[in-house]
mmCIF file as gemmi writes it, N, C-alpha and C atoms, coordinates in Angstrom:
data_model
loop_
_atom_site.group_PDB
_atom_site.id
_atom_site.type_symbol
_atom_site.label_atom_id
_atom_site.label_alt_id
_atom_site.label_comp_id
_atom_site.label_asym_id
_atom_site.label_entity_id
_atom_site.label_seq_id
_atom_site.pdbx_PDB_ins_code
_atom_site.Cartn_x
_atom_site.Cartn_y
_atom_site.Cartn_z
_atom_site.occupancy
_atom_site.B_iso_or_equiv
_atom_site.pdbx_formal_charge
_atom_site.auth_seq_id
_atom_site.auth_asym_id
_atom_site.pdbx_PDB_model_num
ATOM 1 N N . UNK Axp A 1 ? 44.961 -16.725 29.404 1 0 ? 1 A 1
ATOM 2 C CA . UNK Axp A 1 ? 45.62 -15.868 28.448 1 0 ? 1 A 1
ATOM 3 C C . UNK Axp A 1 ? 46.824 -16.578 27.832 1 0 ? 1 A 1
ATOM 4 N N . UNK Axp A 2 ? 47.508 -17.369 28.603 1 0 ? 2 A 1
ATOM 5 C CA . UNK Axp A 2 ? 48.673 -18.079 28.079 1 0 ? 2 A 1
ATOM 6 C C . UNK Axp A 2 ? 48.259 -19.083 27.008 1 0 ? 2 A 1
ATOM 7 N N . UNK Axp A 3 ? 47.118 -19.729 27.203 1 0 ? 3 A 1
ATOM 8 C CA . UNK Axp A 3 ? 46.638 -20.684 26.207 1 0 ? 3 A 1
ATOM 9 C C . UNK Axp A 3 ? 46.34 -19.986 24.883 1 0 ? 3 A 1
ATOM 10 N N . UNK Axp A 4 ? 45.664 -18.845 24.96 1 0 ? 4 A 1
ATOM 11 C CA . UNK Axp A 4 ? 45.346 -18.081 23.756 1 0 ? 4 A 1
ATOM 12 C C . UNK Axp A 4 ? 46.6 -17.621 23.026 1 0 ? 4 A 1
ATOM 13 N N . UNK Axp A 5 ? 47.602 -17.179 23.777 1 0 ? 5 A 1
ATOM 14 C CA . UNK Axp A 5 ? 48.856 -16.757 23.158 1 0 ? 5 A 1
ATOM 15 C C . UNK Axp A 5 ? 49.548 -17.934 22.477 1 0 ? 5 A 1
ATOM 16 N N . UNK Axp A 6 ? 49.502 -19.085 23.115 1 0 ? 6 A 1
ATOM 17 C CA . UNK Axp A 6 ? 50.095 -20.281 22.513 1 0 ? 6 A 1
ATOM 18 C C . UNK Axp A 6 ? 49.401 -20.687 21.231 1 0 ? 6 A 1
ATOM 19 N N . UNK Axp A 7 ? 48.075 -20.569 21.215 1 0 ? 7 A 1
ATOM 20 C CA . UNK Axp A 7 ? 47.319 -20.906 20.007 1 0 ? 7 A 1
ATOM 21 C C . UNK Axp A 7 ? 47.682 -19.956 18.874 1 0 ? 7 A 1
ATOM 22 N N . UNK Axp A 8 ? 47.795 -18.675 19.162 1 0 ? 8 A 1
ATOM 23 C CA . UNK Axp A 8 ? 48.158 -17.71 18.119 1 0 ? 8 A 1
ATOM 24 C C . UNK Axp A 8 ? 49.573 -17.948 17.597 1 0 ? 8 A 1
ATOM 25 N N . UNK Axp A 9 ? 50.495 -18.233 18.486 1 0 ? 9 A 1
ATOM 26 C CA . UNK Axp A 9 ? 51.866 -18.505 18.053 1 0 ? 9 A 1
ATOM 27 C C . UNK Axp A 9 ? 51.91 -19.762 17.196 1 0 ? 9 A 1
ATOM 28 N N . UNK Axp A 10 ? 51.149 -20.772 17.588 1 0 ? 10 A 1
ATOM 29 C CA . UNK Axp A 10 ? 51.095 -22.004 16.79 1 0 ? 10 A 1
ATOM 30 C C . UNK Axp A 10 ? 50.505 -21.742 15.414 1 0 ? 10 A 1
ATOM 31 N N . UNK Axp A 11 ? 49.453 -20.941 15.353 1 0 ? 11 A 1
ATOM 32 C CA . UNK Axp A 11 ? 48.84 -20.626 14.062 1 0 ? 11 A 1
ATOM 33 C C . UNK Axp A 11 ? 49.825 -19.915 13.151 1 0 ? 11 A 1
ATOM 34 N N . UNK Axp A 12 ? 50.571 -18.983 13.705 1 0 ? 12 A 1
ATOM 35 C CA . UNK Axp A 12 ? 51.561 -18.269 12.899 1 0 ? 12 A 1
ATOM 36 C C . UNK Axp A 12 ? 52.677 -19.202 12.462 1 0 ? 12 A 1
ATOM 37 N N . UNK Axp A 13 ? 53.18 -19.996 13.391 1 0 ? 13 A 1
ATOM 38 C CA . UNK Axp A 13 ? 54.327 -20.837 13.091 1 0 ? 13 A 1
ATOM 39 C C . UNK Axp A 13 ? 53.991 -21.959 12.116 1 0 ? 13 A 1
ATOM 40 N N . UNK Axp A 14 ? 52.849 -22.585 12.281 1 0 ? 14 A 1
ATOM 41 C CA . UNK Axp A 14 ? 52.565 -23.779 11.495 1 0 ? 14 A 1
ATOM 42 C C . UNK Axp A 14 ? 51.679 -23.537 10.282 1 0 ? 14 A 1
ATOM 43 N N . UNK Axp A 15 ? 50.879 -22.511 10.301 1 0 ? 15 A 1
ATOM 44 C CA . UNK Axp A 15 ? 49.965 -22.281 9.183 1 0 ? 15 A 1
ATOM 45 C C . UNK Axp A 15 ? 50.396 -21.088 8.332 1 0 ? 15 A 1
ATOM 46 N N . UNK Axp A 16 ? 50.462 -19.938 8.933 1 0 ? 16 A 1
ATOM 47 C CA . UNK Axp A 16 ? 50.704 -18.723 8.152 1 0 ? 16 A 1
ATOM 48 C C . UNK Axp A 16 ? 52.125 -18.653 7.583 1 0 ? 16 A 1
ATOM 49 N N . UNK Axp A 17 ? 53.112 -18.991 8.386 1 0 ? 17 A 1
ATOM 50 C CA . UNK Axp A 17 ? 54.494 -18.917 7.905 1 0 ? 17 A 1
ATOM 51 C C . UNK Axp A 17 ? 54.755 -19.952 6.819 1 0 ? 17 A 1
ATOM 52 N N . UNK Axp A 18 ? 54.192 -21.131 6.969 1 0 ? 18 A 1
ATOM 53 C CA . UNK Axp A 18 ? 54.372 -22.172 5.96 1 0 ? 18 A 1
ATOM 54 C C . UNK Axp A 18 ? 53.737 -21.757 4.632 1 0 ? 18 A 1
ATOM 55 N N . UNK Axp A 19 ? 52.525 -21.24 4.709 1 0 ? 19 A 1
ATOM 56 C CA . UNK Axp A 19 ? 51.838 -20.788 3.493 1 0 ? 19 A 1
ATOM 57 C C . UNK Axp A 19 ? 52.576 -19.612 2.853 1 0 ? 19 A 1
ATOM 58 N N . UNK Axp A 20 ? 53.052 -18.684 3.661 1 0 ? 20 A 1
ATOM 59 C CA . UNK Axp A 20 ? 53.8 -17.543 3.131 1 0 ? 20 A 1
ATOM 60 C C . UNK Axp A 20 ? 55.095 -18.003 2.47 1 0 ? 20 A 1
ATOM 61 N N . UNK Axp A 21 ? 55.739 -18.977 3.064 1 0 ? 21 A 1
ATOM 62 C CA . UNK Axp A 21 ? 56.979 -19.513 2.485 1 0 ? 21 A 1
ATOM 63 C C . UNK Axp A 21 ? 56.708 -20.17 1.14 1 0 ? 21 A 1
ATOM 64 N N . UNK Axp A 22 ? 55.617 -20.927 1.054 1 0 ? 22 A 1
ATOM 65 C CA . UNK Axp A 22 ? 55.273 -21.594 -0.209 1 0 ? 22 A 1
ATOM 66 C C . UNK Axp A 22 ? 54.941 -20.578 -1.301 1 0 ? 22 A 1
ATOM 67 N N . UNK Axp A 23 ? 54.257 -19.508 -0.936 1 0 ? 23 A 1
ATOM 68 C CA . UNK Axp A 23 ? 53.833 -18.525 -1.931 1 0 ? 23 A 1
ATOM 69 C C . UNK Axp A 23 ? 54.911 -17.501 -2.28 1 0 ? 23 A 1
ATOM 70 N N . UNK Axp A 24 ? 55.681 -17.059 -1.275 1 0 ? 24 A 1
ATOM 71 C CA . UNK Axp A 24 ? 56.598 -15.952 -1.503 1 0 ? 24 A 1
ATOM 72 C C . UNK Axp A 24 ? 58.065 -16.288 -1.459 1 0 ? 24 A 1
ATOM 73 N N . UNK Axp A 25 ? 58.41 -17.396 -0.847 1 0 ? 25 A 1
ATOM 74 C CA . UNK Axp A 25 ? 59.81 -17.756 -0.73 1 0 ? 25 A 1
ATOM 75 C C . UNK Axp A 25 ? 60.446 -17.192 0.53 1 0 ? 25 A 1
ATOM 76 N N . UNK Axp A 26 ? 61.64 -17.664 0.781 1 0 ? 26 A 1
ATOM 77 C CA . UNK Axp A 26 ? 62.346 -17.308 2.014 1 0 ? 26 A 1
ATOM 78 C C . UNK Axp A 26 ? 62.639 -15.815 2.156 1 0 ? 26 A 1
ATOM 79 N N . UNK Axp A 27 ? 63.135 -15.124 1.116 1 0 ? 27 A 1
ATOM 80 C CA . UNK Axp A 27 ? 63.481 -13.704 1.301 1 0 ? 27 A 1
ATOM 81 C C . UNK Axp A 27 ? 62.276 -12.835 1.675 1 0 ? 27 A 1
ATOM 82 N N . UNK Axp A 28 ? 61.132 -13.079 1.048 1 0 ? 28 A 1
ATOM 83 C CA . UNK Axp A 28 ? 59.955 -12.276 1.346 1 0 ? 28 A 1
ATOM 84 C C . UNK Axp A 28 ? 59.411 -12.546 2.746 1 0 ? 28 A 1
ATOM 85 N N . UNK Axp A 29 ? 59.417 -13.812 3.142 1 0 ? 29 A 1
ATOM 86 C CA . UNK Axp A 29 ? 58.936 -14.162 4.48 1 0 ? 29 A 1
ATOM 87 C C . UNK Axp A 29 ? 59.853 -13.554 5.532 1 0 ? 29 A 1
ATOM 88 N N . UNK Axp A 30 ? 61.151 -13.656 5.314 1 0 ? 30 A 1
ATOM 89 C CA . UNK Axp A 30 ? 62.113 -13.101 6.27 1 0 ? 30 A 1
ATOM 90 C C . UNK Axp A 30 ? 61.974 -11.583 6.369 1 0 ? 30 A 1
ATOM 91 N N . UNK Axp A 31 ? 61.849 -10.915 5.229 1 0 ? 31 A 1
ATOM 92 C CA . UNK Axp A 31 ? 61.696 -9.459 5.23 1 0 ? 31 A 1
ATOM 93 C C . UNK Axp A 31 ? 60.415 -9.045 5.96 1 0 ? 31 A 1
ATOM 94 N N . UNK Axp A 32 ? 59.325 -9.722 5.682 1 0 ? 32 A 1
ATOM 95 C CA . UNK Axp A 32 ? 58.059 -9.406 6.346 1 0 ? 32 A 1
ATOM 96 C C . UNK Axp A 32 ? 58.113 -9.659 7.836 1 0 ? 32 A 1
ATOM 97 N N . UNK Axp A 33 ? 58.703 -10.774 8.229 1 0 ? 33 A 1
ATOM 98 C CA . UNK Axp A 33 ? 58.797 -11.13 9.648 1 0 ? 33 A 1
ATOM 99 C C . UNK Axp A 33 ? 59.654 -10.118 10.404 1 0 ? 33 A 1
ATOM 100 N N . UNK Axp A 34 ? 60.803 -9.791 9.856 1 0 ? 34 A 1
ATOM 101 C CA . UNK Axp A 34 ? 61.702 -8.837 10.522 1 0 ? 34 A 1
ATOM 102 C C . UNK Axp A 34 ? 61.09 -7.439 10.53 1 0 ? 34 A 1
ATOM 103 N N . UNK Axp A 35 ? 60.442 -7.04 9.438 1 0 ? 35 A 1
ATOM 104 C CA . UNK Axp A 35 ? 59.783 -5.724 9.4 1 0 ? 35 A 1
ATOM 105 C C . UNK Axp A 35 ? 58.71 -5.614 10.474 1 0 ? 35 A 1
ATOM 106 N N . UNK Axp A 36 ? 57.903 -6.65 10.619 1 0 ? 36 A 1
ATOM 107 C CA . UNK Axp A 36 ? 56.869 -6.653 11.648 1 0 ? 36 A 1
ATOM 108 C C . UNK Axp A 36 ? 57.45 -6.565 13.05 1 0 ? 36 A 1
ATOM 109 N N . UNK Axp A 37 ? 58.537 -7.288 13.281 1 0 ? 37 A 1
ATOM 110 C CA . UNK Axp A 37 ? 59.178 -7.253 14.595 1 0 ? 37 A 1
ATOM 111 C C . UNK Axp A 37 ? 59.753 -5.872 14.896 1 0 ? 37 A 1
ATOM 112 N N . UNK Axp A 38 ? 60.353 -5.244 13.895 1 0 ? 38 A 1
ATOM 113 C CA . UNK Axp A 38 ? 60.932 -3.903 14.083 1 0 ? 38 A 1
ATOM 114 C C . UNK Axp A 38 ? 59.839 -2.876 14.34 1 0 ? 38 A 1
ATOM 115 N N . UNK Axp A 39 ? 58.745 -2.953 13.581 1 0 ? 39 A 1
ATOM 116 C CA . UNK Axp A 39 ? 57.638 -2.004 13.778 1 0 ? 39 A 1
ATOM 117 C C . UNK Axp A 39 ? 57.029 -2.172 15.158 1 0 ? 39 A 1
ATOM 118 N N . UNK Axp A 40 ? 56.782 -3.409 15.562 1 0 ? 40 A 1
ATOM 119 C CA . UNK Axp A 40 ? 56.204 -3.658 16.881 1 0 ? 40 A 1
ATOM 120 C C . UNK Axp A 40 ? 57.127 -3.175 17.992 1 0 ? 40 A 1
ATOM 121 N N . UNK Axp A 41 ? 58.414 -3.493 17.892 1 0 ? 41 A 1
ATOM 122 C CA . UNK Axp A 41 ? 59.368 -3.088 18.923 1 0 ? 41 A 1
ATOM 123 C C . UNK Axp A 41 ? 59.503 -1.569 18.97 1 0 ? 41 A 1
ATOM 124 N N . UNK Axp A 42 ? 59.562 -0.938 17.815 1 0 ? 42 A 1
ATOM 125 C CA . UNK Axp A 42 ? 59.654 0.526 17.774 1 0 ? 42 A 1
ATOM 126 C C . UNK Axp A 42 ? 58.439 1.191 18.403 1 0 ? 42 A 1
ATOM 127 N N . UNK Axp A 43 ? 57.245 0.683 18.092 1 0 ? 43 A 1
ATOM 128 C CA . UNK Axp A 43 ? 56.028 1.242 18.688 1 0 ? 43 A 1
ATOM 129 C C . UNK Axp A 43 ? 56.018 1.019 20.194 1 0 ? 43 A 1
ATOM 130 N N . UNK Axp A 44 ? 56.478 -0.132 20.636 1 0 ? 44 A 1
ATOM 131 C CA . UNK Axp A 44 ? 56.518 -0.426 22.065 1 0 ? 44 A 1
ATOM 132 C C . UNK Axp A 44 ? 57.48 0.499 22.805 1 0 ? 44 A 1
ATOM 133 N N . UNK Axp A 45 ? 58.642 0.722 22.237 1 0 ? 45 A 1
ATOM 134 C CA . UNK Axp A 45 ? 59.623 1.632 22.849 1 0 ? 45 A 1
ATOM 135 C C . UNK Axp A 45 ? 59.074 3.056 22.885 1 0 ? 45 A 1
ATOM 136 N N . UNK Axp A 46 ? 58.469 3.495 21.793 1 0 ? 46 A 1
ATOM 137 C CA . UNK Axp A 46 ? 57.893 4.847 21.723 1 0 ? 46 A 1
ATOM 138 C C . UNK Axp A 46 ? 56.815 5.035 22.797 1 0 ? 46 A 1
ATOM 139 N N . UNK Axp A 47 ? 55.919 4.072 22.905 1 0 ? 47 A 1
ATOM 140 C CA . UNK Axp A 47 ? 54.845 4.185 23.898 1 0 ? 47 A 1
ATOM 141 C C . UNK Axp A 47 ? 55.379 4.117 25.325 1 0 ? 47 A 1
ATOM 142 N N . UNK Axp A 48 ? 56.403 3.315 25.547 1 0 ? 48 A 1
ATOM 143 C CA . UNK Axp A 48 ? 57 3.244 26.887 1 0 ? 48 A 1
ATOM 144 C C . UNK Axp A 48 ? 57.62 4.583 27.276 1 0 ? 48 A 1
ATOM 145 N N . UNK Axp A 49 ? 58.247 5.251 26.318 1 0 ? 49 A 1
ATOM 146 C CA . UNK Axp A 49 ? 58.846 6.565 26.597 1 0 ? 49 A 1
ATOM 147 C C . UNK Axp A 49 ? 57.793 7.642 26.806 1 0 ? 49 A 1
ATOM 148 N N . UNK Axp A 50 ? 56.607 7.449 26.223 1 0 ? 50 A 1
ATOM 149 C CA . UNK Axp A 50 ? 55.512 8.409 26.392 1 0 ? 50 A 1
ATOM 150 C C . UNK Axp A 50 ? 54.723 8.16 27.676 1 0 ? 50 A 1
ATOM 151 N N . UNK Axp A 51 ? 55.114 7.179 28.458 1 0 ? 51 A 1
ATOM 152 C CA . UNK Axp A 51 ? 54.435 6.906 29.713 1 0 ? 51 A 1
ATOM 153 C C . UNK Axp A 51 ? 53.618 5.633 29.712 1 0 ? 51 A 1
ATOM 154 N N . UNK Axp A 52 ? 53.717 4.842 28.67 1 0 ? 52 A 1
ATOM 155 C CA . UNK Axp A 52 ? 52.946 3.612 28.576 1 0 ? 52 A 1
ATOM 156 C C . UNK Axp A 52 ? 53.328 2.564 29.597 1 0 ? 52 A 1
ATOM 157 N N . UNK Axp A 53 ? 54.532 2.668 30.179 1 0 ? 53 A 1
ATOM 158 C CA . UNK Axp A 53 ? 54.935 1.664 31.158 1 0 ? 53 A 1
ATOM 159 C C . UNK Axp A 53 ? 54.123 1.768 32.444 1 0 ? 53 A 1
ATOM 160 N N . UNK Axp A 54 ? 53.419 2.871 32.636 1 0 ? 54 A 1
ATOM 161 C CA . UNK Axp A 54 ? 52.563 3.045 33.812 1 0 ? 54 A 1
ATOM 162 C C . UNK Axp A 54 ? 51.094 2.783 33.487 1 0 ? 54 A 1
ATOM 163 N N . UNK Axp A 55 ? 50.812 2.102 32.383 1 0 ? 55 A 1
ATOM 164 C CA . UNK Axp A 55 ? 49.442 1.969 31.889 1 0 ? 55 A 1
ATOM 165 C C . UNK Axp A 55 ? 48.518 1.196 32.822 1 0 ? 55 A 1
ATOM 166 N N . UNK Axp A 56 ? 49.04 0.374 33.696 1 0 ? 56 A 1
ATOM 167 C CA . UNK Axp A 56 ? 48.176 -0.413 34.575 1 0 ? 56 A 1
ATOM 168 C C . UNK Axp A 56 ? 48.014 0.22 35.946 1 0 ? 56 A 1
ATOM 169 N N . UNK Axp A 57 ? 48.576 1.382 36.124 1 0 ? 57 A 1
ATOM 170 C CA . UNK Axp A 57 ? 48.444 2.079 37.398 1 0 ? 57 A 1
ATOM 171 C C . UNK Axp A 57 ? 47.3 3.078 37.31 1 0 ? 57 A 1
ATOM 172 N N . UNK Axp A 58 ? 46.753 3.427 38.439 1 0 ? 58 A 1
ATOM 173 C CA . UNK Axp A 58 ? 45.657 4.389 38.446 1 0 ? 58 A 1
ATOM 174 C C . UNK Axp A 58 ? 46.109 5.676 39.128 1 0 ? 58 A 1
ATOM 175 N N . UNK Axp A 59 ? 45.254 6.663 39.088 1 0 ? 59 A 1
ATOM 176 C CA . UNK Axp A 59 ? 45.548 7.932 39.747 1 0 ? 59 A 1
ATOM 177 C C . UNK Axp A 59 ? 46.416 8.819 38.903 1 0 ? 59 A 1
ATOM 178 N N . UNK Axp A 60 ? 47.468 9.356 39.514 1 0 ? 60 A 1
ATOM 179 C CA . UNK Axp A 60 ? 48.319 10.325 38.841 1 0 ? 60 A 1
ATOM 180 C C . UNK Axp A 60 ? 49.121 9.734 37.687 1 0 ? 60 A 1
ATOM 181 N N . UNK Axp A 61 ? 49.251 8.415 37.651 1 0 ? 61 A 1
ATOM 182 C CA . UNK Axp A 61 ? 50.026 7.788 36.583 1 0 ? 61 A 1
ATOM 183 C C . UNK Axp A 61 ? 49.214 7.589 35.307 1 0 ? 61 A 1
ATOM 184 N N . UNK Axp A 62 ? 47.9 7.796 35.389 1 0 ? 62 A 1
ATOM 185 C CA . UNK Axp A 62 ? 47.094 7.656 34.179 1 0 ? 62 A 1
ATOM 186 C C . UNK Axp A 62 ? 47.392 8.829 33.258 1 0 ? 62 A 1
ATOM 187 N N . UNK Axp A 63 ? 47.792 8.507 32.061 1 0 ? 63 A 1
ATOM 188 C CA . UNK Axp A 63 ? 48.227 9.538 31.127 1 0 ? 63 A 1
ATOM 189 C C . UNK Axp A 63 ? 47.382 9.526 29.869 1 0 ? 63 A 1
ATOM 190 N N . UNK Axp A 64 ? 47.536 10.559 29.072 1 0 ? 64 A 1
ATOM 191 C CA . UNK Axp A 64 ? 46.856 10.615 27.795 1 0 ? 64 A 1
ATOM 192 C C . UNK Axp A 64 ? 47.424 9.59 26.826 1 0 ? 64 A 1
ATOM 193 N N . UNK Axp A 65 ? 48.592 9.027 27.147 1 0 ? 65 A 1
ATOM 194 C CA . UNK Axp A 65 ? 49.195 8.044 26.256 1 0 ? 65 A 1
ATOM 195 C C . UNK Axp A 65 ? 48.412 6.736 26.248 1 0 ? 65 A 1
ATOM 196 N N . UNK Axp A 66 ? 47.487 6.556 27.202 1 0 ? 66 A 1
ATOM 197 C CA . UNK Axp A 66 ? 46.68 5.338 27.214 1 0 ? 66 A 1
ATOM 198 C C . UNK Axp A 66 ? 45.862 5.233 25.938 1 0 ? 66 A 1
ATOM 199 N N . UNK Axp A 67 ? 45.249 6.329 25.508 1 0 ? 67 A 1
ATOM 200 C CA . UNK Axp A 67 ? 44.478 6.296 24.269 1 0 ? 67 A 1
ATOM 201 C C . UNK Axp A 67 ? 45.396 6.128 23.065 1 0 ? 67 A 1
ATOM 202 N N . UNK Axp A 68 ? 46.589 6.697 23.127 1 0 ? 68 A 1
ATOM 203 C CA . UNK Axp A 68 ? 47.554 6.518 22.053 1 0 ? 68 A 1
ATOM 204 C C . UNK Axp A 68 ? 47.975 5.051 21.95 1 0 ? 68 A 1
ATOM 205 N N . UNK Axp A 69 ? 48.185 4.407 23.088 1 0 ? 69 A 1
ATOM 206 C CA . UNK Axp A 69 ? 48.576 2.999 23.095 1 0 ? 69 A 1
ATOM 207 C C . UNK Axp A 69 ? 47.489 2.126 22.493 1 0 ? 69 A 1
ATOM 208 N N . UNK Axp A 70 ? 46.239 2.412 22.811 1 0 ? 70 A 1
ATOM 209 C CA . UNK Axp A 70 ? 45.126 1.638 22.253 1 0 ? 70 A 1
ATOM 210 C C . UNK Axp A 70 ? 45.05 1.844 20.745 1 0 ? 70 A 1
ATOM 211 N N . UNK Axp A 71 ? 45.229 3.077 20.3 1 0 ? 71 A 1
ATOM 212 C CA . UNK Axp A 71 ? 45.18 3.374 18.87 1 0 ? 71 A 1
ATOM 213 C C . UNK Axp A 71 ? 46.305 2.672 18.122 1 0 ? 71 A 1
ATOM 214 N N . UNK Axp A 72 ? 47.52 2.785 18.622 1 0 ? 72 A 1
ATOM 215 C CA . UNK Axp A 72 ? 48.668 2.154 17.965 1 0 ? 72 A 1
ATOM 216 C C . UNK Axp A 72 ? 48.505 0.637 17.961 1 0 ? 72 A 1
ATOM 217 N N . UNK Axp A 73 ? 48.049 0.072 19.068 1 0 ? 73 A 1
ATOM 218 C CA . UNK Axp A 73 ? 47.828 -1.368 19.129 1 0 ? 73 A 1
ATOM 219 C C . UNK Axp A 73 ? 46.78 -1.833 18.135 1 0 ? 73 A 1
ATOM 220 N N . UNK Axp A 74 ? 45.717 -1.068 17.99 1 0 ? 74 A 1
ATOM 221 C CA . UNK Axp A 74 ? 44.67 -1.42 17.025 1 0 ? 74 A 1
ATOM 222 C C . UNK Axp A 74 ? 45.19 -1.369 15.591 1 0 ? 74 A 1
ATOM 223 N N . UNK Axp A 75 ? 46.005 -0.377 15.299 1 0 ? 75 A 1
ATOM 224 C CA . UNK Axp A 75 ? 46.559 -0.257 13.951 1 0 ? 75 A 1
ATOM 225 C C . UNK Axp A 75 ? 47.537 -1.393 13.667 1 0 ? 75 A 1
ATOM 226 N N . UNK Axp A 76 ? 48.435 -1.657 14.611 1 0 ? 76 A 1
ATOM 227 C CA . UNK Axp A 76 ? 49.416 -2.724 14.406 1 0 ? 76 A 1
ATOM 228 C C . UNK Axp A 76 ? 48.716 -4.078 14.265 1 0 ? 76 A 1
ATOM 229 N N . UNK Axp A 77 ? 47.637 -4.274 14.977 1 0 ? 77 A 1
ATOM 230 C CA . UNK Axp A 77 ? 46.898 -5.53 14.894 1 0 ? 77 A 1
ATOM 231 C C . UNK Axp A 77 ? 46.023 -5.581 13.65 1 0 ? 77 A 1
ATOM 232 N N . UNK Axp A 78 ? 45.413 -4.481 13.294 1 0 ? 78 A 1
ATOM 233 C CA . UNK Axp A 78 ? 44.417 -4.475 12.227 1 0 ? 78 A 1
ATOM 234 C C . UNK Axp A 78 ? 44.969 -4.531 10.821 1 0 ? 78 A 1
ATOM 235 N N . UNK Axp A 79 ? 46.079 -3.892 10.566 1 0 ? 79 A 1
ATOM 236 C CA . UNK Axp A 79 ? 46.602 -3.837 9.199 1 0 ? 79 A 1
ATOM 237 C C . UNK Axp A 79 ? 46.975 -5.225 8.672 1 0 ? 79 A 1
ATOM 238 N N . UNK Axp A 80 ? 47.778 -6.011 9.378 1 0 ? 80 A 1
ATOM 239 C CA . UNK Axp A 80 ? 48.095 -7.345 8.845 1 0 ? 80 A 1
ATOM 240 C C . UNK Axp A 80 ? 46.875 -8.243 8.688 1 0 ? 80 A 1
ATOM 241 N N . UNK Axp A 81 ? 45.921 -8.138 9.612 1 0 ? 81 A 1
ATOM 242 C CA . UNK Axp A 81 ? 44.705 -8.935 9.492 1 0 ? 81 A 1
ATOM 243 C C . UNK Axp A 81 ? 43.899 -8.523 8.273 1 0 ? 81 A 1
ATOM 244 N N . UNK Axp A 82 ? 43.796 -7.241 8.034 1 0 ? 82 A 1
ATOM 245 C CA . UNK Axp A 82 ? 43.066 -6.754 6.866 1 0 ? 82 A 1
ATOM 246 C C . UNK Axp A 82 ? 43.729 -7.198 5.574 1 0 ? 82 A 1
ATOM 247 N N . UNK Axp A 83 ? 45.034 -7.161 5.535 1 0 ? 83 A 1
ATOM 248 C CA . UNK Axp A 83 ? 45.758 -7.615 4.345 1 0 ? 83 A 1
ATOM 249 C C . UNK Axp A 83 ? 45.551 -9.111 4.143 1 0 ? 83 A 1
ATOM 250 N N . UNK Axp A 84 ? 45.633 -9.873 5.228 1 0 ? 84 A 1
ATOM 251 C CA . UNK Axp A 84 ? 45.457 -11.333 5.123 1 0 ? 84 A 1
ATOM 252 C C . UNK Axp A 84 ? 44.05 -11.695 4.668 1 0 ? 84 A 1
ATOM 253 N N . UNK Axp A 85 ? 43.058 -10.983 5.144 1 0 ? 85 A 1
ATOM 254 C CA . UNK Axp A 85 ? 41.68 -11.268 4.743 1 0 ? 85 A 1
ATOM 255 C C . UNK Axp A 85 ? 41.437 -10.846 3.298 1 0 ? 85 A 1
ATOM 256 N N . UNK Axp A 86 ? 42.058 -9.775 2.876 1 0 ? 86 A 1
ATOM 257 C CA . UNK Axp A 86 ? 41.813 -9.256 1.543 1 0 ? 86 A 1
ATOM 258 C C . UNK Axp A 86 ? 42.554 -9.972 0.425 1 0 ? 86 A 1
ATOM 259 N N . UNK Axp A 87 ? 43.602 -10.719 0.764 1 0 ? 87 A 1
ATOM 260 C CA . UNK Axp A 87 ? 44.347 -11.414 -0.272 1 0 ? 87 A 1
ATOM 261 C C . UNK Axp A 87 ? 43.674 -12.727 -0.629 1 0 ? 87 A 1
ATOM 262 N N . UNK Axp A 88 ? 43.693 -13.101 -1.902 1 0 ? 88 A 1
ATOM 263 C CA . UNK Axp A 88 ? 43.053 -14.367 -2.315 1 0 ? 88 A 1
ATOM 264 C C . UNK Axp A 88 ? 43.828 -15.584 -1.885 1 0 ? 88 A 1
């Protein structure tokens, strides 16, 4: 899993950010990067408060927030990918 995470970080750092900088300039890249970080952090905090911090436990700690976490994760992951695929 660590290798896969490293590959994704490298792809973002060396390919996507460079291309975004060339096409949009520094202000747009910075705004997009910070917006993504804020959205991800906000969703993570929200899910943790809804019981997501117990997501790997079984029994009484299994909550309905597990499906919410999967849904939010899919949306946060899917929207940027869809935009990237759809842009020329």
